[in-house]
N, C-alpha and C positions, 0 to 999 in steps of 0.2 A: 474584289467582288467575286462571289462564288455562289454556287447553288449545288446541293447534293440531293440527288434523287435516285429512286429505285422503283422499278415497276412491281406490280402485284405478285409476279412469279418469283421475284428475287433474282432474276436473270437480267443481264445488260445485253445490249444489242451488238456489241462489238468484240471481236477477238483481238487480243493483243499479240505482241511479237512472238510469244512462244505458244500461241494457240489458246491460252487461257482467256476467261472473260475479262474484258477491259474494266477497270475500276475508275480510272481518272483520265479526264479529257481536259485540255486547255485550249481556250480560244485566245489567240494573240492578235491584238487589233491596235491600230493607231488611234489616238485620242478622238479624232473626228469620226471614227467608225465604231465607237463604243456602244452607241445606241443600236447599231445593227448586230453587234455581238450579243446584246441583251435579247434582241429578237430571236437570235439563234437558241439561246438558252430557254426562252419561253417556248420555242417551237419544237425542239427535240431534246431538251435537257432531261425529260423524264425517261428517256431511253437508256440513260447511263447512270451508274451508281454516283458519280460526282462529275461536276463540270465547273470550270473556273475561268474567269476572264483575266488575262494579263495585258496590261498596256505595253505596247511595243516600244523597245529601245534597242540599240544596236547589239547589245549582248544578251537579250532576253532569252533566246533559244539556248545558248550555251549555259546561261545561269540556271535554267530549269531542265536541262537535258537529263533524262533518266528519271525524272519525277512523274512523268505522265505516260500513259499508253499511247496517246495520239494527240498531236497538235493540229488544231484548225487555224490556219493562217488566213486572217481576213486582210489580204494584201495581194500584190502582184506576185505571180509565180516566180519571177526572177529574184525577187528579194528573198523569198523563203529558200530558194535554191542556193543562193550565194551564202546565206547565213548558216545554213545547216550542212552544206557539203563537207566542210572540214571536220564536222562532228560525227559523220557516218562511219561505222565500223563493221557491223554485221547485221544483216536483215533480220535475224532472229532476236536480236537484242535492242536494236534501234527502235525508237518510237515511230509510229506511223505519222505521216504528215499529209494533210489535205489543204489546199488553198481554195478560197472562195472570194468572189468579188463583192463589192459593196452592194450591188444591186441583187445579189443572190441569183445570178444568171448561170454561172458555171460552178461546179464543184469538182476539183481536179486532184486526184490522188497523185502525190509526188513520189513518196516512198511508202513501202509497207502496204501495198494494195491488198495482198492476201492476208495482212496481219492487222486489219482494222480500217485502213484508209478507204477501201472500197465500200465497206458497210457504212461508214460515216457519210461518204458521198451519196450513197443510196438514201440515208436518213435525210440529208439535206434536200434530196429531190422532193421530199414531202412538203418542202417550203417553196418549191418551184424552181430550184436549181437543176441544171442538167448535169448528171454525173458523167464525167469524161473518163471512162475506163480504158486503160491501155494494156492491162494484163491479158495474156493470150486466152485463158479460159473464159473470162468475162466477154472478151471480144467475140468468141465463138459461142457464147451463151451456153457454157457448160460449167459444171461444178468442179473446180480444182480441189485437190486433196485438203488444203487448208479450209476451204469453205465446207467440205464434207465433215472435217473434224469439228468445226463450229456447230453444224447441225446435229452432230452426234454427241454434243457436249463432251468433247474430248480435246486433246492437244497433241500436236506433232512432237514425238520424241527426237527423231533424227532428221533435222531439217534439210541437210544436204541431199537427201534422197528425193526431195520433191521436184527437182529438175526432171528426173527420169519419169517419175510417176505422173506429173502433170502433162508431160508429152504424151503419155499413154492415154490420159483423159482426152486430149485433143484428137487422138487417133481412134477413140472409141475402143481401146484395148484394155482398159484397167479392170472393168467389171466391178461388182459390189465389194464393199470393204469386208474382208474376211474377219470373222469375230471369234476370238479364243478366250476361254476362261480357264484359269489356272487351278492348281499349280501345273505349269508347263514351262519347258525351256524351248525357245524358238531361235533357230539360226537363220538369219536373213542376209541377203546381199545388199550392196549399196543402192540398188534400185528398188528397194522395198521400203515404203514409208510405214513407220510404226506409229499408231495412234494410241494414246492411253486415256481411258475414261476419266473424267473429272469426278464422276459419282458412280455408285454401284449400278449394275445392270438392271434393267426393267423390261417393259414390253414396248412393242412398236405398233403404231396405228397405220396399217396398210389402207390406202384410201383411193377410191376412184369416184367419179361424179359425172353428171351431165354438165355440159358447158353452161357457165353462168350461175351455178349453184351458189347460194349466198353464205356469208359467214355464219349466220344463226343456224342454217341447215346443217353445216359441218359440225358445229359445236354440239347441236342436239344429237346428231348421229353418233359422234364420238362418245358423248356422255352415256347414251343407251347401250353402246357396245361395251363400254367399260363396266357398266352395271351387270350386263350379262356375263361378262368375264370375271366378275367379282374382283375388279381392280379399281384403283383410285387414280386421280390425275397425277399424283406424286409418283406412280409406278411407271408413267409414260416417259420413255427416253426421247422419242422424236416421231415425226410423221414420215411415212415413205409413200411414194407414189411413182407412176410412170412418167417418163420424160414428156410424153404427149400431154400430160395434165399439169406439168410443173408451174405453169404460169396462171393457174386458176386463182383469181384475185380473192374469192371467198375463202378458199382453203388457206392461202397465205395470211389473210387477216385473222382467220380463226386460230391458226397455229401461233401467230405473234401474240395474240391476246392471252394465250396460255404459256407464253415463254418457250415455245417448242420450235426446234429447228425442222426443216423439211429437206429431205434428200430425194433425188429423182434417179430412177433406174431406167436403162435403155430396154428396148424390146428384147434384145439378145440376153440381157441380164434376167429379165422376167421369165423368158422361155425356159431357163434352167430350173425354175422353181415354180412351175405352174401348179395351182391349187386344185383341190378335189372337186370344187363346185363348178359345174358347167357355166360357161359365160357366153353371151351372144357376141361379145366383142371378138371372139376367135372367129366366129362365122362372118361377121360384118366387116371387120377391118384387119383380121389376121393377128391381133394381139391377144395374149392370154388375159384372163381376168385380172385387172390391175390390183384390186384390194388384196386378194389372197397371195398373189405372186409377190407383191411388194412386201407384205408382212412376213412371208417366209424367207425371201432373199435377204431382207435387212436384219432379220432377228439373228441373235448370236448363236442360237441352236438350229436355226432354219426349220422351225416348226410352228404350227398354229396353236394358239390358245383358244381362239374363237373363229369359226368359219365365217365366211362372208355373210353379212347382213345388209339388206337394203332399207333405206330410210327416206320417207317422203318422195319416193320415186326419183330421188335426185342424187343421193350420196350412198356409196357402198363402203363398208368398213370391215376389215378383218384384223384380229389382234394376233400378233406373232411375238416370238421370243427367240 
């Protein structure tokens, strides 16, 4: 039993163990739970390039190990742990594993939280499951470097470095991802995480908004900004915003509808790249204007293509590169 799907953008929602976009998901379920597995396929299957249902037997994980980017175990966590523990070798190569109960109450990442499992658990939350994240950056509501890589449509080259860089994320010491275009030779230490783009560079949509701005307002604002900048949707790498706006539901829904990741930047990050257009947020709350500062900070060249534009008195957009 299988279903292969792809969203309109051509992107899937999950990063696999080396930071690439996941292509294959397997749901492993006991016979009595196959109907629930089908419900999962119907509910979130269109977020992945392919999703397949495998009926459980004692050797099913071992039989299919290495064939999928993520396993969803529709079973008790103890079963999944006992059957997969002997198979685990390296977090960058092992498939991610999420377990979910038959009532879709809990979605628990077991391994590979930053390599697909957390995102799958988030997807299952749209069906009512509570995602039980235990990775430190998620617990602190911060973007680890693996999550930043996914948002940037990139992958981590040197996985061992992420221990140090994710600790820096937790301590608010990492700052924005530095972006270099070659040809260049770069010498880095063991505590520097190197991300490699999956596609050629483009532009960044720096975005701010009033609280509660809707998905359609964001999409309309971005569309008009791209027209003014003489850019297309295919030119957009990702959306950037300030950490105080990172949970705006309308923005996240709009970005997801276009297959775009969202990265958030701290106040300290943005203050290094304050834009040329005066902003009332500096006067009112002490923050630089989010749209321009985000576009400049997140762009590979740290420069603006289009200065801040305000749309519908709700969304501000600047285009950076």
